[in-house]
TORKOL-4160 file (C-alpha; in steps of 0.2 Angstrom, whole numbers, padded with zeros to 4 digits, m for minus):
338
<pt num="1" X="0910" Y="0038" Z="0386"/>
<pt num="2" X="0900" Y="0048" Z="0399"/>
<pt num="3" X="0903" Y="0067" Z="0397"/>
<pt num="4" X="0918" Y="0074" Z="0407"/>
<pt num="5" X="0919" Y="0084" Z="0424"/>
<pt num="6" X="0900" Y="0084" Z="0427"/>
<pt num="7" X="0892" Y="0094" Z="0441"/>
<pt num="8" X="0881" Y="0110" Z="0448"/>
<pt num="9" X="0884" Y="0126" Z="0449"/>
<pt num="10" X="0876" Y="0137" Z="0460"/>
<pt num="11" X="0878" Y="0154" Z="0456"/>
<pt num="12" X="0867" Y="0173" Z="0453"/>
<pt num="13" X="0863" Y="0175" Z="0434"/>
<pt num="14" X="0868" Y="0193" Z="0429"/>
<pt num="15" X="0865" Y="0193" Z="0409"/>
<pt num="16" X="0863" Y="0183" Z="0394"/>
<pt num="17" X="0866" Y="0185" Z="0375"/>
<pt num="18" X="0860" Y="0172" Z="0360"/>
<pt num="19" X="0861" Y="0170" Z="0342"/>
<pt num="20" X="0847" Y="0172" Z="0333"/>
<pt num="21" X="0845" Y="0161" Z="0316"/>
<pt num="22" X="0853" Y="0174" Z="0305"/>
<pt num="23" X="0869" Y="0176" Z="0316"/>
<pt num="24" X="0872" Y="0158" Z="0318"/>
<pt num="25" X="0858" Y="0144" Z="0307"/>
<pt num="26" X="0872" Y="0128" Z="0313"/>
<pt num="27" X="0877" Y="0128" Z="0330"/>
<pt num="28" X="0868" Y="0145" Z="0339"/>
<pt num="29" X="0868" Y="0146" Z="0359"/>
<pt num="30" X="0862" Y="0156" Z="0372"/>
<pt num="31" X="0876" Y="0163" Z="0384"/>
<pt num="32" X="0871" Y="0165" Z="0401"/>
<pt num="33" X="0884" Y="0176" Z="0411"/>
<pt num="34" X="0881" Y="0171" Z="0429"/>
<pt num="35" X="0893" Y="0176" Z="0446"/>
<pt num="36" X="0897" Y="0167" Z="0463"/>
<pt num="37" X="0893" Y="0178" Z="0479"/>
<pt num="38" X="0909" Y="0185" Z="0481"/>
<pt num="39" X="0913" Y="0188" Z="0463"/>
<pt num="40" X="0929" Y="0183" Z="0465"/>
<pt num="41" X="0930" Y="0174" Z="0448"/>
<pt num="42" X="0923" Y="0187" Z="0438"/>
<pt num="43" X="0907" Y="0182" Z="0427"/>
<pt num="44" X="0907" Y="0164" Z="0420"/>
<pt num="45" X="0897" Y="0158" Z="0405"/>
<pt num="46" X="0884" Y="0143" Z="0404"/>
<pt num="47" X="0883" Y="0138" Z="0384"/>
<pt num="48" X="0864" Y="0133" Z="0382"/>
<pt num="49" X="0860" Y="0124" Z="0366"/>
<pt num="50" X="0846" Y="0133" Z="0357"/>
<pt num="51" X="0846" Y="0121" Z="0341"/>
<pt num="52" X="0850" Y="0103" Z="0338"/>
<pt num="53" X="0865" Y="0098" Z="0328"/>
<pt num="54" X="0855" Y="0083" Z="0321"/>
<pt num="55" X="0851" Y="0089" Z="0304"/>
<pt num="56" X="0838" Y="0077" Z="0301"/>
<pt num="57" X="0829" Y="0084" Z="0316"/>
<pt num="58" X="0833" Y="0101" Z="0326"/>
<pt num="59" X="0821" Y="0105" Z="0336"/>
<pt num="60" X="0824" Y="0105" Z="0354"/>
<pt num="61" X="0809" Y="0095" Z="0369"/>
<pt num="62" X="0806" Y="0108" Z="0382"/>
<pt num="63" X="0800" Y="0107" Z="0398"/>
<pt num="64" X="0796" Y="0121" Z="0411"/>
<pt num="65" X="0791" Y="0116" Z="0426"/>
<pt num="66" X="0785" Y="0133" Z="0435"/>
<pt num="67" X="0783" Y="0126" Z="0454"/>
<pt num="68" X="0797" Y="0113" Z="0454"/>
<pt num="69" X="0794" Y="0101" Z="0470"/>
<pt num="70" X="0810" Y="0093" Z="0473"/>
<pt num="71" X="0816" Y="0084" Z="0489"/>
<pt num="72" X="0832" Y="0088" Z="0484"/>
<pt num="73" X="0830" Y="0108" Z="0486"/>
<pt num="74" X="0834" Y="0110" Z="0503"/>
<pt num="75" X="0850" Y="0102" Z="0500"/>
<pt num="76" X="0855" Y="0112" Z="0485"/>
<pt num="77" X="0854" Y="0128" Z="0495"/>
<pt num="78" X="0865" Y="0120" Z="0507"/>
<pt num="79" X="0879" Y="0120" Z="0493"/>
<pt num="80" X="0892" Y="0135" Z="0493"/>
<pt num="81" X="0893" Y="0146" Z="0479"/>
<pt num="82" X="0903" Y="0139" Z="0465"/>
<pt num="83" X="0906" Y="0123" Z="0455"/>
<pt num="84" X="0902" Y="0105" Z="0463"/>
<pt num="85" X="0907" Y="0090" Z="0454"/>
<pt num="86" X="0894" Y="0077" Z="0455"/>
<pt num="87" X="0901" Y="0058" Z="0456"/>
<pt num="88" X="0899" Y="0044" Z="0466"/>
<pt num="89" X="0884" Y="0043" Z="0478"/>
<pt num="90" X="0879" Y="0059" Z="0469"/>
<pt num="91" X="0879" Y="0053" Z="0454"/>
<pt num="92" X="0865" Y="0040" Z="0458"/>
<pt num="93" X="0848" Y="0038" Z="0463"/>
<pt num="94" X="0848" Y="0047" Z="0480"/>
<pt num="95" X="0859" Y="0061" Z="0473"/>
<pt num="96" X="0860" Y="0077" Z="0466"/>
<pt num="97" X="0865" Y="0073" Z="0448"/>
<pt num="98" X="0849" Y="0075" Z="0435"/>
<pt num="99" X="0842" Y="0060" Z="0425"/>
<pt num="100" X="0827" Y="0065" Z="0414"/>
<pt num="101" X="0822" Y="0046" Z="0414"/>
<pt num="102" X="0825" Y="0039" Z="0431"/>
<pt num="103" X="0824" Y="0056" Z="0441"/>
<pt num="104" X="0806" Y="0060" Z="0438"/>
<pt num="105" X="0808" Y="0077" Z="0434"/>
<pt num="106" X="0793" Y="0082" Z="0424"/>
<pt num="107" X="0778" Y="0074" Z="0417"/>
<pt num="108" X="0784" Y="0070" Z="0400"/>
<pt num="109" X="0766" Y="0074" Z="0391"/>
<pt num="110" X="0770" Y="0092" Z="0396"/>
<pt num="111" X="0785" Y="0094" Z="0386"/>
<pt num="112" X="0785" Y="0106" Z="0369"/>
<pt num="113" X="0795" Y="0103" Z="0353"/>
<pt num="114" X="0803" Y="0118" Z="0347"/>
<pt num="115" X="0813" Y="0125" Z="0334"/>
<pt num="116" X="0827" Y="0136" Z="0336"/>
<pt num="117" X="0821" Y="0154" Z="0329"/>
<pt num="118" X="0805" Y="0157" Z="0320"/>
<pt num="119" X="0794" Y="0172" Z="0316"/>
<pt num="120" X="0781" Y="0175" Z="0328"/>
<pt num="121" X="0775" Y="0172" Z="0346"/>
<pt num="122" X="0777" Y="0158" Z="0359"/>
<pt num="123" X="0783" Y="0145" Z="0343"/>
<pt num="124" X="0802" Y="0143" Z="0347"/>
<pt num="125" X="0815" Y="0141" Z="0363"/>
<pt num="126" X="0819" Y="0159" Z="0364"/>
<pt num="127" X="0801" Y="0163" Z="0367"/>
<pt num="128" X="0803" Y="0151" Z="0381"/>
<pt num="129" X="0821" Y="0154" Z="0389"/>
<pt num="130" X="0820" Y="0175" Z="0387"/>
<pt num="131" X="0805" Y="0176" Z="0399"/>
<pt num="132" X="0813" Y="0162" Z="0412"/>
<pt num="133" X="0830" Y="0172" Z="0414"/>
<pt num="134" X="0825" Y="0188" Z="0413"/>
<pt num="135" X="0813" Y="0182" Z="0428"/>
<pt num="136" X="0828" Y="0177" Z="0436"/>
<pt num="137" X="0838" Y="0192" Z="0434"/>
<pt num="138" X="0826" Y="0203" Z="0439"/>
<pt num="139" X="0822" Y="0194" Z="0455"/>
<pt num="140" X="0840" Y="0192" Z="0460"/>
<pt num="141" X="0837" Y="0172" Z="0461"/>
<pt num="142" X="0848" Y="0158" Z="0465"/>
<pt num="143" X="0852" Y="0148" Z="0448"/>
<pt num="144" X="0858" Y="0129" Z="0449"/>
<pt num="145" X="0866" Y="0124" Z="0432"/>
<pt num="146" X="0869" Y="0107" Z="0428"/>
<pt num="147" X="0882" Y="0100" Z="0415"/>
<pt num="148" X="0899" Y="0099" Z="0410"/>
<pt num="149" X="0912" Y="0112" Z="0417"/>
<pt num="150" X="0926" Y="0120" Z="0403"/>
<pt num="151" X="0941" Y="0130" Z="0406"/>
<pt num="152" X="0948" Y="0138" Z="0423"/>
<pt num="153" X="0948" Y="0156" Z="0429"/>
<pt num="154" X="0939" Y="0169" Z="0419"/>
<pt num="155" X="0939" Y="0159" Z="0404"/>
<pt num="156" X="0926" Y="0145" Z="0415"/>
<pt num="157" X="0911" Y="0140" Z="0413"/>
<pt num="158" X="0898" Y="0123" Z="0409"/>
<pt num="159" X="0890" Y="0119" Z="0395"/>
<pt num="160" X="0881" Y="0101" Z="0390"/>
<pt num="161" X="0864" Y="0110" Z="0398"/>
<pt num="162" X="0853" Y="0097" Z="0391"/>
<pt num="163" X="0849" Y="0079" Z="0392"/>
<pt num="164" X="0863" Y="0068" Z="0391"/>
<pt num="165" X="0858" Y="0050" Z="0386"/>
<pt num="166" X="0848" Y="0042" Z="0373"/>
<pt num="167" X="0857" Y="0052" Z="0359"/>
<pt num="168" X="0860" Y="0042" Z="0341"/>
<pt num="169" X="0874" Y="0039" Z="0330"/>
<pt num="170" X="0891" Y="0051" Z="0334"/>
<pt num="171" X="0882" Y="0057" Z="0349"/>
<pt num="172" X="0880" Y="0040" Z="0358"/>
<pt num="173" X="0898" Y="0043" Z="0365"/>
<pt num="174" X="0893" Y="0055" Z="0378"/>
<pt num="175" X="0878" Y="0043" Z="0383"/>
<pt num="176" X="0877" Y="0042" Z="0401"/>
<pt num="177" X="0865" Y="0039" Z="0417"/>
<pt num="178" X="0864" Y="0053" Z="0430"/>
<pt num="179" X="0872" Y="0065" Z="0421"/>
<pt num="180" X="0858" Y="0074" Z="0412"/>
<pt num="181" X="0859" Y="0095" Z="0412"/>
<pt num="182" X="0847" Y="0107" Z="0416"/>
<pt num="183" X="0843" Y="0122" Z="0426"/>
<pt num="184" X="0835" Y="0125" Z="0443"/>
<pt num="185" X="0831" Y="0143" Z="0449"/>
<pt num="186" X="0826" Y="0146" Z="0468"/>
<pt num="187" X="0815" Y="0162" Z="0468"/>
<pt num="188" X="0815" Y="0159" Z="0488"/>
<pt num="189" X="0794" Y="0157" Z="0488"/>
<pt num="190" X="0795" Y="0145" Z="0474"/>
<pt num="191" X="0807" Y="0134" Z="0462"/>
<pt num="192" X="0808" Y="0134" Z="0442"/>
<pt num="193" X="0815" Y="0120" Z="0433"/>
<pt num="194" X="0822" Y="0122" Z="0414"/>
<pt num="195" X="0824" Y="0105" Z="0406"/>
<pt num="196" X="0830" Y="0103" Z="0388"/>
<pt num="197" X="0831" Y="0087" Z="0377"/>
<pt num="198" X="0835" Y="0083" Z="0359"/>
<pt num="199" X="0820" Y="0078" Z="0346"/>
<pt num="200" X="0830" Y="0063" Z="0341"/>
<pt num="201" X="0834" Y="0056" Z="0358"/>
<pt num="202" X="0827" Y="0041" Z="0365"/>
<pt num="203" X="0812" Y="0039" Z="0377"/>
<pt num="204" X="0822" Y="0024" Z="0385"/>
<pt num="205" X="0838" Y="0021" Z="0389"/>
<pt num="206" X="0848" Y="0006" Z="0397"/>
<pt num="207" X="0861" Y="0005" Z="0411"/>
<pt num="208" X="0873" Y="0014" Z="0400"/>
<pt num="209" X="0862" Y="0028" Z="0394"/>
<pt num="210" X="0861" Y="0021" Z="0377"/>
<pt num="211" X="0845" Y="0020" Z="0368"/>
<pt num="212" X="0834" Y="0006" Z="0372"/>
<pt num="213" X="0827" Y="m0006" Z="0363"/>
<pt num="214" X="0843" Y="m0003" Z="0354"/>
<pt num="215" X="0831" Y="m0003" Z="0337"/>
<pt num="216" X="0813" Y="0006" Z="0332"/>
<pt num="217" X="0814" Y="0014" Z="0350"/>
<pt num="218" X="0803" Y="0028" Z="0354"/>
<pt num="219" X="0810" Y="0047" Z="0351"/>
<pt num="220" X="0804" Y="0063" Z="0360"/>
<pt num="221" X="0799" Y="0069" Z="0342"/>
<pt num="222" X="0786" Y="0053" Z="0342"/>
<pt num="223" X="0776" Y="0059" Z="0356"/>
<pt num="224" X="0779" Y="0077" Z="0355"/>
<pt num="225" X="0779" Y="0082" Z="0338"/>
<pt num="226" X="0763" Y="0094" Z="0334"/>
<pt num="227" X="0763" Y="0088" Z="0318"/>
<pt num="228" X="0759" Y="0072" Z="0321"/>
<pt num="229" X="0741" Y="0070" Z="0324"/>
<pt num="230" X="0737" Y="0071" Z="0341"/>
<pt num="231" X="0727" Y="0057" Z="0343"/>
<pt num="232" X="0741" Y="0047" Z="0335"/>
<pt num="233" X="0752" Y="0053" Z="0348"/>
<pt num="234" X="0742" Y="0049" Z="0363"/>
<pt num="235" X="0741" Y="0032" Z="0356"/>
<pt num="236" X="0760" Y="0031" Z="0354"/>
<pt num="237" X="0759" Y="0037" Z="0374"/>
<pt num="238" X="0747" Y="0025" Z="0381"/>
<pt num="239" X="0754" Y="0012" Z="0371"/>
<pt num="240" X="0772" Y="0015" Z="0380"/>
<pt num="241" X="0764" Y="0019" Z="0396"/>
<pt num="242" X="0747" Y="0010" Z="0398"/>
<pt num="243" X="0747" Y="0013" Z="0417"/>
<pt num="244" X="0751" Y="0026" Z="0428"/>
<pt num="245" X="0754" Y="0028" Z="0447"/>
<pt num="246" X="0739" Y="0038" Z="0452"/>
<pt num="247" X="0741" Y="0039" Z="0472"/>
<pt num="248" X="0753" Y="0032" Z="0485"/>
<pt num="249" X="0752" Y="0030" Z="0504"/>
<pt num="250" X="0767" Y="0034" Z="0515"/>
<pt num="251" X="0768" Y="0022" Z="0530"/>
<pt num="252" X="0761" Y="0010" Z="0528"/>
<pt num="253" X="0769" Y="0009" Z="0510"/>
<pt num="254" X="0758" Y="0007" Z="0495"/>
<pt num="255" X="0755" Y="0013" Z="0479"/>
<pt num="256" X="0738" Y="0015" Z="0467"/>
<pt num="257" X="0740" Y="0010" Z="0450"/>
<pt num="258" X="0728" Y="0015" Z="0437"/>
<pt num="259" X="0726" Y="0006" Z="0418"/>
<pt num="260" X="0722" Y="0022" Z="0406"/>
<pt num="261" X="0718" Y="0009" Z="0391"/>
<pt num="262" X="0703" Y="0000" Z="0385"/>
<pt num="263" X="0712" Y="m0018" Z="0387"/>
<pt num="264" X="0717" Y="m0026" Z="0402"/>
<pt num="265" X="0736" Y="m0027" Z="0407"/>
<pt num="266" X="0745" Y="m0039" Z="0413"/>
<pt num="267" X="0758" Y="m0034" Z="0428"/>
<pt num="268" X="0768" Y="m0051" Z="0428"/>
<pt num="269" X="0787" Y="m0046" Z="0430"/>
<pt num="270" X="0782" Y="m0028" Z="0433"/>
<pt num="271" X="0790" Y="m0019" Z="0450"/>
<pt num="272" X="0790" Y="m0002" Z="0458"/>
<pt num="273" X="0806" Y="0007" Z="0462"/>
<pt num="274" X="0812" Y="0019" Z="0478"/>
<pt num="275" X="0823" Y="0032" Z="0478"/>
<pt num="276" X="0836" Y="0022" Z="0484"/>
<pt num="277" X="0834" Y="0010" Z="0469"/>
<pt num="278" X="0827" Y="m0004" Z="0480"/>
<pt num="279" X="0813" Y="m0012" Z="0470"/>
<pt num="280" X="0798" Y="m0022" Z="0474"/>
<pt num="281" X="0789" Y="m0033" Z="0462"/>
<pt num="282" X="0771" Y="m0033" Z="0458"/>
<pt num="283" X="0759" Y="m0049" Z="0462"/>
<pt num="284" X="0754" Y="m0058" Z="0446"/>
<pt num="285" X="0740" Y="m0048" Z="0443"/>
<pt num="286" X="0728" Y="m0040" Z="0429"/>
<pt num="287" X="0723" Y="m0023" Z="0429"/>
<pt num="288" X="0705" Y="m0023" Z="0421"/>
<pt num="289" X="0702" Y="m0008" Z="0408"/>
<pt num="290" X="0700" Y="0008" Z="0417"/>
<pt num="291" X="0700" Y="0003" Z="0434"/>
<pt num="292" X="0714" Y="0006" Z="0448"/>
<pt num="293" X="0721" Y="m0004" Z="0461"/>
<pt num="294" X="0733" Y="m0004" Z="0476"/>
<pt num="295" X="0747" Y="m0013" Z="0481"/>
<pt num="296" X="0756" Y="m0016" Z="0496"/>
<pt num="297" X="0776" Y="m0011" Z="0495"/>
<pt num="298" X="0789" Y="m0023" Z="0505"/>
<pt num="299" X="0805" Y="m0022" Z="0497"/>
<pt num="300" X="0807" Y="m0004" Z="0495"/>
<pt num="301" X="0802" Y="0010" Z="0505"/>
<pt num="302" X="0794" Y="0028" Z="0503"/>
<pt num="303" X="0801" Y="0040" Z="0515"/>
<pt num="304" X="0792" Y="0053" Z="0524"/>
<pt num="305" X="0807" Y="0068" Z="0519"/>
<pt num="306" X="0803" Y="0064" Z="0500"/>
<pt num="307" X="0807" Y="0054" Z="0485"/>
<pt num="308" X="0804" Y="0047" Z="0469"/>
<pt num="309" X="0793" Y="0031" Z="0463"/>
<pt num="310" X="0795" Y="0023" Z="0447"/>
<pt num="311" X="0785" Y="0009" Z="0440"/>
<pt num="312" X="0794" Y="m0004" Z="0429"/>
<pt num="313" X="0787" Y="m0017" Z="0416"/>
<pt num="314" X="0792" Y="m0034" Z="0414"/>
<pt num="315" X="0808" Y="m0029" Z="0401"/>
<pt num="316" X="0813" Y="m0015" Z="0415"/>
<pt num="317" X="0807" Y="m0001" Z="0404"/>
<pt num="318" X="0800" Y="0015" Z="0413"/>
<pt num="319" X="0781" Y="0015" Z="0411"/>
<pt num="320" X="0776" Y="0029" Z="0425"/>
<pt num="321" X="0786" Y="0039" Z="0439"/>
<pt num="322" X="0782" Y="0053" Z="0451"/>
<pt num="323" X="0791" Y="0064" Z="0464"/>
<pt num="324" X="0785" Y="0070" Z="0481"/>
<pt num="325" X="0791" Y="0081" Z="0495"/>
<pt num="326" X="0791" Y="0080" Z="0514"/>
<pt num="327" X="0777" Y="0094" Z="0511"/>
<pt num="328" X="0764" Y="0082" Z="0503"/>
<pt num="329" X="0767" Y="0069" Z="0518"/>
<pt num="330" X="0761" Y="0070" Z="0538"/>
<pt num="331" X="0762" Y="0056" Z="0551"/>
<pt num="332" X="0749" Y="0044" Z="0551"/>
<pt num="333" X="0748" Y="0038" Z="0533"/>
<pt num="334" X="0747" Y="0052" Z="0521"/>
<pt num="335" X="0739" Y="0047" Z="0504"/>
<pt num="336" X="0748" Y="0057" Z="0490"/>
<pt num="337" X="0738" Y="0060" Z="0473"/>
<pt num="338" X="0747" Y="0063" Z="0458"/>
């Protein structure tokens, strides 16, 4: 079943502690303490996983988006400080809930596969998280923490601040869509996004958040593991997403697709999905190797205020996805490059 009491907590980060490998080798956490604007509830705690509980591979998949351009940022700013449960329409394509796969939050190839705590600089999850949180506290930023609320009063907090779908074995019970955790930081002049997954989680999931296809699925380890030769990882990545969205035109709505392989790609049964979840099937075209082609959209819309564009193959699996903001569009038909 999906995780309970999913939502977003708007607050001010004030301090944090973390457990090293020596202190907790099994299930260490970074504890981020935060307050609301009136400090009426005292400090609450965000329990952030810094190691996977999967003994077969305990590394984390980590994405840091330093300039996170999100068409929902202004809606987040309008929220009052405190916890906001996200359900119904907010837990869907056009809502505030996070979904690592359907929300096009980051380019997946920019992620890193990181261990918990090892000697040396810039080589583990603590090396990544500590500078981000130090900067957020020093700059008095507003933080938006997505996850599952626990407790009440002064003992309240939030956990599951990571990808909550595509998990194998005993963690399958928590899988679901539009319920992923994460951290967004508003520095005033820019936003930063922090997204955490587990190496063993699936890159594709079905409508219930379960690994798709159910057997032999691709994991974050398969495409981010630095121990796998780069060319091998690149071949897996291109094989999984041979075509990418390279441009879009806002009014009239069009998308330009580029074939990054050395072979022709048949687009029969492929579709484009918009922010609202509406789809438009592409014509039965063949995209030659290394070529790009533009397609007019009629069944889905690309709003000027920003949104997401997702390309799906004939099995309904995500091939590529992008997001854009109102600042990237203007009247008269704006070409947005990705």
